VOPAGU-2260 file (C-alpha; in pm, 1 decimal, decimal comma):
REM VOPAGU-2260
SITE   aa  ch    i         X         Y         Z
SITE  UNK   A    0   -4535,3    4268,1   -6366,7
SITE  UNK   A    1   -4603,4    3960,3   -6453,4
SITE  UNK   A    2   -4517,0    3786,8   -6158,9
SITE  UNK   A    3   -4666,7    3819,5   -5881,6
SITE  UNK   A    4   -4420,0    3879,2   -5597,1
SITE  UNK   A    5   -4629,3    3916,6   -5359,2
SITE  UNK   A    6   -4968,6    3684,6   -5309,8
SITE  UNK   A    7   -5188,4    3807,4   -5040,8
SITE  UNK   A    8   -5577,4    3520,1   -4956,0
SITE  UNK   A    9   -5861,9    3670,1   -4752,5
SITE  UNK   A   10   -5973,8    3489,0   -4505,0
SITE  UNK   A   11   -6271,9    3732,3   -4310,1
SITE  UNK   A   12   -6053,4    3997,3   -4161,9
SITE  UNK   A   13   -5764,2    3822,5   -4188,4
SITE  UNK   A   14   -5472,7    3873,8   -4412,1
SITE  UNK   A   15   -5235,6    3599,0   -4510,1
SITE  UNK   A   16   -4919,3    3760,1   -4688,8
SITE  UNK   A   17   -4733,5    3533,1   -4869,8
SITE  UNK   A   18   -4354,7    3628,6   -5074,4
SITE  UNK   A   19   -4352,2    3473,8   -5382,4
SITE  UNK   A   20   -3998,4    3401,6   -5508,8
SITE  UNK   A   21   -3961,7    3058,3   -5419,9
SITE  UNK   A   22   -3738,7    3023,7   -5649,8
SITE  UNK   A   23   -3435,0    3296,6   -5479,5
SITE  UNK   A   24   -3540,4    3203,0   -5104,4
SITE  UNK   A   25   -3760,7    3511,1   -5200,6
SITE  UNK   A   26   -3436,0    3733,6   -5170,4
SITE  UNK   A   27   -3603,5    4105,3   -5121,9
SITE  UNK   A   28   -3502,3    4221,4   -5440,6
SITE  UNK   A   29   -3605,7    4603,7   -5528,8
SITE  UNK   A   30   -3866,9    4471,2   -5643,1
SITE  UNK   A   31   -4081,9    4198,9   -5379,5
SITE  UNK   A   32   -3957,7    4521,4   -5138,9
SITE  UNK   A   33   -4131,7    4759,1   -5286,2
SITE  UNK   A   34   -4427,2    4518,2   -5309,4
SITE  UNK   A   35   -4453,5    4445,2   -4982,4
SITE  UNK   A   36   -4480,6    4775,0   -4819,2
SITE  UNK   A   37   -4728,7    4864,5   -5064,8
SITE  UNK   A   38   -4916,0    4554,2   -4998,9
SITE  UNK   A   39   -4961,9    4665,0   -4581,7
SITE  UNK   A   40   -5059,2    4994,3   -4739,8
SITE  UNK   A   41   -5300,8    4878,4   -4933,3
SITE  UNK   A   42   -5391,0    4656,2   -4643,7
SITE  UNK   A   43   -5338,4    4926,1   -4390,9
SITE  UNK   A   44   -5602,8    5107,2   -4585,1
SITE  UNK   A   45   -5861,6    4831,9   -4650,9
SITE  UNK   A   46   -6139,7    4872,1   -4320,3
SITE  UNK   A   47   -6220,0    4484,2   -4298,6
SITE  UNK   A   48   -5830,2    4339,5   -4199,2
SITE  UNK   A   49   -5726,9    4356,5   -3859,6
SITE  UNK   A   50   -5440,7    4093,5   -3869,3
SITE  UNK   A   51   -5195,2    4001,2   -4114,2
SITE  UNK   A   52   -5040,6    3703,7   -4155,2
SITE  UNK   A   53   -4602,4    3719,9   -4290,3
SITE  UNK   A   54   -4499,7    3436,0   -4455,2
SITE  UNK   A   55   -4346,8    3288,7   -4776,4
SITE  UNK   A   56   -4310,8    3081,5   -5065,6
SITE  UNK   A   57   -4130,7    2755,4   -5056,7
SITE  UNK   A   58   -3871,5    2645,3   -4818,1
SITE  UNK   A   59   -3747,0    2963,1   -4729,1
SITE  UNK   A   60   -3910,8    3329,4   -4554,9
SITE  UNK   A   61   -3630,9    3504,5   -4716,1
SITE  UNK   A   62   -3299,6    3503,5   -4704,7
SITE  UNK   A   63   -3239,9    3851,0   -4729,2
SITE  UNK   A   64   -3198,5    4154,3   -4948,1
SITE  UNK   A   65   -3112,9    4035,4   -5294,9
SITE  UNK   A   66   -2719,8    4042,6   -5289,8
SITE  UNK   A   67   -2722,8    3902,7   -5674,5
SITE  UNK   A   68   -2958,0    4289,0   -5749,9
SITE  UNK   A   69   -2767,7    4441,5   -5506,1
SITE  UNK   A   70   -2403,7    4350,2   -5731,1
SITE  UNK   A   71   -2503,9    4521,0   -6008,7
SITE  UNK   A   72   -2731,1    4795,1   -5903,5
SITE  UNK   A   73   -2610,9    4896,9   -5557,7
SITE  UNK   A   74   -2730,9    4874,3   -5194,4
SITE  UNK   A   75   -3037,1    5016,6   -5034,6
SITE  UNK   A   76   -3221,3    4961,9   -4741,0
SITE  UNK   A   77   -3476,1    5274,4   -4846,4
SITE  UNK   A   78   -3408,3    5420,9   -4530,5
SITE  UNK   A   79   -3463,6    5743,3   -4671,0
SITE  UNK   A   80   -3812,5    5628,7   -4650,1
SITE  UNK   A   81   -3858,5    5588,4   -5009,8
SITE  UNK   A   82   -4123,4    5285,4   -5118,9
SITE  UNK   A   83   -3843,8    4982,2   -5038,1
SITE  UNK   A   84   -3807,4    5124,5   -4688,2
SITE  UNK   A   85   -3950,8    4823,6   -4503,5
SITE  UNK   A   86   -3923,2    4939,6   -4113,6
SITE  UNK   A   87   -4045,7    5217,8   -4254,0
SITE  UNK   A   88   -4386,6    5030,9   -4422,7
SITE  UNK   A   89   -4469,1    4760,7   -4198,6
SITE  UNK   A   90   -4459,0    5050,5   -3855,6
SITE  UNK   A   91   -4728,0    5224,1   -4015,8
SITE  UNK   A   92   -4984,1    4890,3   -4025,8
SITE  UNK   A   93   -5205,0    4997,1   -3734,7
SITE  UNK   A   94   -5285,8    4580,6   -3598,9
SITE  UNK   A   95   -5076,2    4312,1   -3610,6
SITE  UNK   A   96   -4836,8    4142,9   -3762,5
SITE  UNK   A   97   -4760,9    3756,3   -3734,3
SITE  UNK   A   98   -4478,1    3597,6   -3902,9
SITE  UNK   A   99   -4486,8    3253,6   -3969,6
SITE  UNK   A  100   -4144,6    3180,1   -4078,8
SITE  UNK   A  101   -4077,1    2855,2   -4275,0
SITE  UNK   A  102   -3766,6    2862,6   -4278,8
SITE  UNK   A  103   -3490,9    3044,3   -4390,7
SITE  UNK   A  104   -3419,0    3421,1   -4267,9
SITE  UNK   A  105   -3129,6    3524,2   -4341,6
SITE  UNK   A  106   -2972,2    3844,0   -4251,3
SITE  UNK   A  107   -3237,3    4102,2   -4384,0
SITE  UNK   A  108   -3500,3    3853,4   -4382,9
SITE  UNK   A  109   -3407,0    3754,9   -3993,0
SITE  UNK   A  110   -3452,4    4188,0   -3968,7
SITE  UNK   A  111   -3798,4    4171,0   -4145,1
SITE  UNK   A  112   -3879,3    3894,3   -3897,8
SITE  UNK   A  113   -3812,4    4096,0   -3619,5
SITE  UNK   A  114   -4049,7    4364,2   -3771,0
SITE  UNK   A  115   -4328,2    4053,2   -3679,1
SITE  UNK   A  116   -4548,1    4130,4   -3414,0
SITE  UNK   A  117   -4514,0    3770,4   -3318,3
SITE  UNK   A  118   -4335,4    3489,8   -3421,8
SITE  UNK   A  119   -4391,5    3129,9   -3482,8
SITE  UNK   A  120   -4196,4    2862,1   -3596,5
SITE  UNK   A  121   -4211,0    2578,1   -3882,7
SITE  UNK   A  122   -3983,6    2283,5   -3782,2
SITE  UNK   A  123   -3768,2    2406,2   -4068,9
SITE  UNK   A  124   -3725,2    2766,2   -3932,9
SITE  UNK   A  125   -3373,9    2860,6   -3979,0
SITE  UNK   A  126   -3259,4    3180,9   -3842,6
SITE  UNK   A  127   -2916,8    3384,3   -3920,9
SITE  UNK   A  128   -2764,0    3712,9   -3913,2
SITE  UNK   A  129   -2471,0    3703,0   -4115,2
SITE  UNK   A  130   -2449,9    4156,1   -4148,6
SITE  UNK   A  131   -2074,2    4121,0   -4049,0
SITE  UNK   A  132   -1966,2    3798,8   -4248,5
SITE  UNK   A  133   -2117,3    4054,4   -4602,7
SITE  UNK   A  134   -2003,9    4358,0   -4476,5
SITE  UNK   A  135   -2291,0    4555,0   -4428,0
SITE  UNK   A  136   -2402,0    4745,6   -4107,5
SITE  UNK   A  137   -2778,7    4638,9   -4003,1
SITE  UNK   A  138   -3079,3    4942,8   -4094,3
SITE  UNK   A  139   -3339,5    4779,9   -4007,1
SITE  UNK   A  140   -3352,1    4794,1   -3607,5
SITE  UNK   A  141   -3148,5    4417,4   -3577,8
SITE  UNK   A  142   -2874,0    4510,7   -3383,8
SITE  UNK   A  143   -3086,1    4662,3   -3135,3
SITE  UNK   A  144   -3410,9    4467,7   -3114,4
SITE  UNK   A  145   -3272,9    4131,9   -3148,7
SITE  UNK   A  146   -3086,9    4201,8   -2767,8
SITE  UNK   A  147   -3393,9    4338,6   -2629,1
SITE  UNK   A  148   -3548,1    3993,5   -2707,4
SITE  UNK   A  149   -3276,5    3717,5   -2622,4
SITE  UNK   A  150   -3048,6    3879,6   -2375,5
SITE  UNK   A  151   -2712,8    4054,9   -2539,9
SITE  UNK   A  152   -2490,2    3803,1   -2514,3
SITE  UNK   A  153   -2625,3    3597,1   -2679,4
SITE  UNK   A  154   -2736,5    3847,3   -3007,5
SITE  UNK   A  155   -2375,6    3938,8   -3053,7
SITE  UNK   A  156   -2259,0    3515,0   -3076,9
SITE  UNK   A  157   -2509,7    3527,2   -3355,7
SITE  UNK   A  158   -2393,2    3843,9   -3484,2
SITE  UNK   A  159   -2034,0    3806,8   -3442,7
SITE  UNK   A  160   -2029,1    3500,8   -3554,3
SITE  UNK   A  161   -2348,3    3456,2   -3857,0
SITE  UNK   A  162   -2426,8    3142,8   -3739,9
SITE  UNK   A  163   -2715,1    2978,1   -3817,7
SITE  UNK   A  164   -3005,4    2944,5   -3472,8
SITE  UNK   A  165   -3255,9    2632,3   -3516,9
SITE  UNK   A  166   -3630,5    2663,6   -3471,3
SITE  UNK   A  167   -3631,0    2469,3   -3129,8
SITE  UNK   A  168   -3352,3    2599,2   -3008,1
SITE  UNK   A  169   -3503,3    2965,0   -3113,9
SITE  UNK   A  170   -3841,9    2881,5   -2877,6
SITE  UNK   A  171   -3573,4    2807,1   -2587,9
SITE  UNK   A  172   -3429,6    3156,5   -2632,1
SITE  UNK   A  173   -3744,0    3313,9   -2660,1
SITE  UNK   A  174   -3715,3    3441,5   -3040,4
SITE  UNK   A  175   -4079,4    3251,6   -3081,7
SITE  UNK   A  176   -4312,1    3154,4   -2871,0
SITE  UNK   A  177   -4438,1    2810,7   -3059,7
SITE  UNK   A  178   -4263,1    2602,2   -3335,9
SITE  UNK   A  179   -4461,5    2332,4   -3534,1
SITE  UNK   A  180   -4433,6    2085,9   -3755,7
SITE  UNK   A  181   -4444,9    2231,2   -4197,4
SITE  UNK   A  182   -4741,3    2145,5   -4236,9
SITE  UNK   A  183   -4945,6    2292,9   -3871,0
SITE  UNK   A  184   -4760,8    2659,9   -3934,9
SITE  UNK   A  185   -4971,5    2854,9   -4142,3
SITE  UNK   A  186   -5310,2    2696,3   -4004,1
SITE  UNK   A  187   -5205,4    2795,0   -3613,8
SITE  UNK   A  188   -5081,7    3107,1   -3706,1
SITE  UNK   A  189   -5385,2    3184,5   -3896,5
SITE  UNK   A  190   -5629,3    3069,5   -3571,7
SITE  UNK   A  191   -5395,1    3324,1   -3418,9
SITE  UNK   A  192   -5418,8    3558,5   -3572,6
SITE  UNK   A  193   -5849,5    3514,6   -3579,4
SITE  UNK   A  194   -5808,0    3488,3   -3187,4
SITE  UNK   A  195   -5649,5    3847,3   -3197,8
SITE  UNK   A  196   -5904,0    3943,8   -3481,9
SITE  UNK   A  197   -6182,7    3879,4   -3218,8
SITE  UNK   A  198   -6061,9    4170,9   -2992,3
SITE  UNK   A  199   -6157,5    4472,5   -2974,9
SITE  UNK   A  200   -6102,0    4675,9   -3239,4
SITE  UNK   A  201   -5998,8    4989,6   -3161,4
SITE  UNK   A  202   -5873,6    4855,2   -2819,1
SITE  UNK   A  203   -5624,7    4596,1   -3039,5
SITE  UNK   A  204   -5502,9    4894,7   -3275,3
SITE  UNK   A  205   -5415,6    5091,7   -2942,1
SITE  UNK   A  206   -5306,7    4801,0   -2751,7
SITE  UNK   A  207   -5082,0    4749,2   -3006,3
SITE  UNK   A  208   -4945,0    5130,0   -3032,1
SITE  UNK   A  209   -4862,6    5105,0   -2640,6
SITE  UNK   A  210   -4647,5    4804,6   -2621,1
SITE  UNK   A  211   -4424,5    4933,0   -2991,1
SITE  UNK   A  212   -4439,8    5351,7   -2833,9
SITE  UNK   A  213   -4270,0    5215,9   -2469,6
SITE  UNK   A  214   -4051,1    4971,2   -2519,3
SITE  UNK   A  215   -3917,7    5221,2   -2775,4
SITE  UNK   A  216   -3802,9    5456,0   -2470,1
SITE  UNK   A  217   -3726,3    5384,6   -2126,2
SITE  UNK   A  218   -3917,4    5158,6   -1810,9
SITE  UNK   A  219   -4006,3    5436,5   -1671,1
SITE  UNK   A  220   -4121,8    5651,7   -1978,9
SITE  UNK   A  221   -4281,3    5438,7   -2056,1
SITE  UNK   A  222   -4510,4    5379,2   -1752,5
SITE  UNK   A  223   -4645,6    5710,7   -1820,3
SITE  UNK   A  224   -4762,6    5670,2   -2160,9
SITE  UNK   A  225   -4937,5    5361,3   -2010,7
SITE  UNK   A  226   -5132,8    5598,5   -1774,9
SITE  UNK   A  227   -5228,0    5839,8   -1928,9
SITE  UNK   A  228   -5346,2    5695,8   -2237,2
SITE  UNK   A  229   -5522,6    5436,5   -2014,8
SITE  UNK   A  230   -5661,6    5731,7   -1829,5
SITE  UNK   A  231   -5740,1    5867,9   -2195,9
SITE  UNK   A  232   -5934,0    5524,9   -2257,1
SITE  UNK   A  233   -6126,5    5481,2   -2012,0
SITE  UNK   A  234   -6296,2    5900,3   -2033,9
SITE  UNK   A  235   -6459,1    5646,4   -2296,2
SITE  UNK   A  236   -6555,6    5356,2   -2136,2
SITE  UNK   A  237   -6885,9    5281,6   -1975,3
SITE  UNK   A  238   -7031,4    5043,9   -1750,2
SITE  UNK   A  239   -7251,6    4872,4   -1948,0
SITE  UNK   A  240   -6970,8    4774,5   -2199,7
SITE  UNK   A  241   -6802,9    4637,2   -1909,3
SITE  UNK   A  242   -7123,9    4435,2   -1868,5
SITE  UNK   A  243   -7116,6    4386,4   -2146,8
SITE  UNK   A  244   -6738,8    4268,9   -2220,6
SITE  UNK   A  245   -6751,2    4046,9   -1934,2
SITE  UNK   A  246   -6995,2    3898,6   -2006,0
SITE  UNK   A  247   -6850,4    3793,2   -2368,5
SITE  UNK   A  248   -6524,5    3742,6   -2146,6
SITE  UNK   A  249   -6707,5    3461,4   -1944,8
SITE  UNK   A  250   -6812,8    3262,5   -2267,7
SITE  UNK   A  251   -6524,7    3321,1   -2407,3
SITE  UNK   A  252   -6367,6    3093,7   -2097,7
SITE  UNK   A  253   -6627,9    2837,8   -2080,4
SITE  UNK   A  254   -6598,1    2735,6   -2464,7
SITE  UNK   A  255   -6231,5    2721,9   -2364,2
SITE  UNK   A  256   -6294,3    2512,6   -2103,9
SITE  UNK   A  257   -6561,2    2256,6   -2246,7
């Protein structure tokens, strides 16, 4: 493929993944979806990677599935587990993914944003769920994730109207953690990624897994999962490792407060 539709920049343990179809608002063509799945699979097998930042080139994060292409070849999410199944591909990535939402995140693009673990937004970010207007049922988790993040009434408002949600309101509703000026977004996301990457790698990976596994079940079952995995982890913790960790946390706290 002559066009680099996915760019990967490495900054130590942080991989910055950029969707690179700016003229098409980074619309999720089959080729782009396949390349994203492959990219995250490659990064998952790279022992030096600890955190990924996902963003888009130009004025969009992504405008969603490429409807122009779908009108010619048919609509498919790849939910059968194929090479274009973004939900499965990103879920298999064991490390945190920070979504740096630089612009439009529409429908399938909104769903891709919700596949990330943490969302940071540019002041230019705009979210919209137009599934009902386009005549497509969501298949990458939006109907279930969005209501759990912002509340069922707000989620229904967005999904039933197709209206846009601006960055500041998204922050107020709890969809994104922070909003930045456009030129500050990627540096902020990269800084946060490095802070995450500085944690114990084994615990970082397992902590993400327990949060995600617990989120997928009821509260009581999630509590049982935490207790079981906490006991399993504690069996390998020594007094010496606890003391080393305590000293590191204390030193970091002093540095942050200076």
